[in-house]
Phi, psi and omega in degrees: 000127170289136181259134178265134174270132173214169178259142173268124178224132180280127185271099177221154177278122183254125176290337180267049185294342177278347183291151177292151177298132177252107179260119173279157168220151175277182188270055172205154189311307182308311183301319179299313186293318182292319177301310185297319174301313179290331177291318177293319176298322179273354185073027181260191178241151185254114173274104183278150168049053187288334183148206178277193183301313183300314192290315183292323179292322176303320182292329178291317181289326181276355177089008181288332175222155182270332180204168165200155179288138180225166178244149181302314184293319176297321176296318184290318179293305196276319182259338181236014164056037174285123177294149182312316181286355180250008178291140181295140183277332178280118180301320182290324177300315182297312177302316175303319183292310178306311179301314176300312179301309184291328179301329176300332181256011178078025182240125184269137172254105186288165186302146183307149173274172177284001174272115173228160178230000000 
């Protein structure tokens, strides 16, 4: 199964609209690189190596970051308890499922990046 990389964004009205976008990353090389690329492209700041999936997601929920790159497989396994043998084989279907599930909690899964693994 190909994993799709997408950005998770908490949908809240921010009074600090002029503040630079805060892009978080987990503590592994690919996450650092993707977040740095996104931060530079958006003119934002990169909040490096926040921790694992749960810690980085909590930073998003708490407003410490505005977004971070995530993988469809990680989201389905970690946040929605989809068993490994039930993961969608089609990357577009996996993304659509993640997007719909996060939307129920007011979290946007932005369109997939061109980076997949």
